[in-house]
N, C-alpha and C positions, 0 to 999 in steps of 0.2 A: 271596253277596250281594256281598261287597266288592271281589271282583274286576269287579264290573259297576259299581261303584259306587249300587250300588240299596239304599238303606236294607232292613234285613229288618223291623223295624217301626217303626210310624207312620204317617202319611199325608203322602202330597207331595200340597203345595200348589204351583203356580204358580212361588213366589219358591223352594222347594227346587228345582223340575226345570229352573229356569234355572242355578240354582246347580251340578247335575249336567250341563248340558252347554249351558257359557258358549257356544262357538263357535257355534253355531246360532242363539241370542239374540243374539248380538252382529252376525250376518250381518241378524238382520230388522231390528234398529235401524240397522245401517248401510241399509240399501237402504232405509229409511222419511225417513232425513235426506239420501238420496241427488237430485241435480238429475236431470231426465229423463235428459238422456244416460248419465251412471253407471248410472239404475236399468236401462235398455237395456240393458247389458252385465252388470249383477248378475245382473239377474233370469234369464236364461237358464243364466246358471250356478249358482247355485243351485236349478233343478230340478234338471239332470243332476246336481249333489250327492248333491242328495233320493233322484233314481231309486236313482242306485249304493247311498246307504245302505239304501234300502229293500229293494233288490233281495239286497244280503250279509245282513241281517237277515231275511229270509225265507230264505235258503237254509238259516241257523244253524239257524232254527224248522223246514226241513224234515228238515233231519238230527237233531233230536230226535222228531220226529214227532208235533207237537205238535198236539191234535184243535184246537184253535183258529186254527189258521193260513189255513183259510178267509177266516174272519171278518176275521182279521187283515191278509190282502192283499187283502181287499176293502174295508177302511177306508184302506189305502195308493191303491188304485188308483185310488176316490172321490176323495180328493183331489188327485193326479196328475192326472186329467182335469181338475178345475178350474183348475188350475196351467197344464198345457198348453193351454185355451182361451183361458184370459189369454194365456200368452207368446207365440202367433201374433198377439195384437194388440201386445204388446210389440216383438216381431221387426218388426211394422209402425213402430214408432214412437210409438204409441197407447198409453201407460202410465198411464189410465185405471183400466180393470180390474183390473190388476197391483196398483197401491197400494189400489184397494179393497180388494181381498183380503189384502192383508197386514196390516193389525191382528188378522183373523179367525186367523191362523197361531200367534200367541202361544199362548191358551186350547185351538187344538186340539190342538196340540205336549202343551203341559200335561196335558190332559186323556187323551189316546193314550198318553204317554209313562206316566205313572201308574197306568192301566188296561188298555191293552193289554200295554206291551213288559215290565213287570214281571213278568208274569204268564211269557213267555219266559223271562227272567233267574232268577227262581224258579226253572223247570224245567230250567234249565240245571245251576245251580249244585245242586239236587236230583237231578240222573244225574252230576255227577262226585264226588256224596259217596256216591254209591251203587256 
């Protein structure tokens, strides 16, 4: 598990998740503090990077032939739909919806990582050990 920086034991709370994925949470904080002009640049970049990360994660999961892959993909897709909806407004210069979504992302990621991502990380470790 250490190769994935996921603790083998113990609950993962939001503070621990933030320590495991500092760049993600630093970017969320930076977007929250950004001017509207900066936000309009950062938000689409964040969404594009998240799409790449999710695609990579789903590829790794498919290689493990995980049963939870469909549910995991569905969670990713649901979040991306929301982010894309806001992105269309952000690209038009309206940051309101994107900024409204922003405070919801930190707890979403904390829950998703603690509950969903640890499943595939443990499966990967188990497969490597086998």
